[in-house]
Every structure is written in C-alpha cells, then in structure tokens.
C-alpha positions in Angstrom: 183.8 68.2 134.1 180.9 66.2 133.0 177.6 67.5 131.6 174.6 65.8 133.1 171.2 65.6 131.5 167.9 65.1 133.4 165.2 62.8 132.2 162.0 62.5 134.2 161.9 59.2 136.0 165.6 58.8 136.1 165.7 58.8 139.9 168.3 61.6 140.3 168.7 63.2 143.7 167.3 66.5 142.3 164.2 64.7 141.0 163.8 62.9 144.3 164.0 66.1 146.4 161.7 67.9 144.0 159.0 65.1 144.4 159.5 65.1 148.2 158.9 68.8 148.2 155.8 68.5 146.0 154.4 65.8 148.3 155.1 67.9 151.4 153.3 70.8 149.8 150.2 68.7 149.1 150.2 67.4 152.7 150.3 71.0 153.9 147.4 71.9 151.6 145.2 69.0 152.7 145.7 69.8 156.4 145.1 73.5 155.8 141.8 72.8 153.9 140.6 70.6 156.7 141.6 73.2 159.3 139.9 76.1 157.5 136.8 74.0 157.0 136.7 73.4 160.8 137.1 69.6 160.5 138.8 67.8 163.4 141.8 65.8 162.4 142.6 62.9 164.7 146.1 61.9 165.4 145.8 58.7 163.2 144.4 60.7 160.2 147.1 63.3 160.7 149.8 60.7 160.8 148.5 58.9 157.7 148.4 62.1 155.7 151.8 63.3 156.8 153.5 60.0 156.1 152.1 59.6 152.6 154.5 60.3 149.8 152.4 59.1 146.8 151.4 62.1 144.7 148.4 60.5 143.2 147.0 59.5 146.5 147.7 63.0 148.0 146.0 64.6 145.0 142.9 62.4 145.5 142.9 63.2 149.2 143.2 66.9 148.5 140.2 66.8 146.1 138.2 64.9 148.8 139.3 67.4 151.5 137.3 70.1 149.7 133.9 68.4 150.2 134.4 65.8 152.9 132.2 66.0 156.0 134.8 64.5 158.2 138.6 64.2 158.0 138.2 60.4 158.0 136.2 60.7 154.8 139.2 62.2 153.0 141.0 58.8 153.4 138.2 56.6 152.1 138.5 54.8 148.9 136.3 55.9 146.0 136.0 58.8 143.6 137.1 62.3 144.8 134.2 64.0 143.0 130.8 63.0 141.9 130.8 61.5 138.4 128.8 64.3 136.8 131.3 66.9 138.0 134.5 65.1 137.1 133.3 64.3 133.5 132.7 68.0 132.6 135.2 69.5 130.2 
C-alpha cells in the first residue's frame, strides 16, 4: 500500500474534482444573484456562465453580478468594483 501526498497544483483527480465543484458553486451563485436581482439572463449569457471553468473569471463575474444593471454587463471586461471601493483595506 502506498502513501500519497497532495500538493496544490499537482493535478490529482481529487484536486481536479474539488476545483470543478468550486467552479460549479460560483456559477450557481452568479445565476442566483442575477435571478434575485430580477435581471433577465439570455440563453447566450447563461451558456457562457455555465460553461466557464476559470475560477478567477467566475470570481470577477460574481463581483460584477452584485452591481450590474444587466446580465450582459457581468461578462464585460473591466474592473469588478469602482477603484475607490476595491482599494479600501
């Protein structure tokens, strides 16, 4: 019997499944925020959000979902928060 060690970034199946689950959770959070805020999510926006697996991108989209005026605004490039808010300690 071998003893395995886990190092972040090692690409193990456990790490891969963990990151997939984390991405799926962020996707659900983004869609939930948009729904609760009453924003209409088009099929194309829904598909783009649900197929994204990049955690940094999903985190930026989640931040934007809190203040966006449309679901399409969530996917736009640029800062998630105004500079004066994000620079506060």
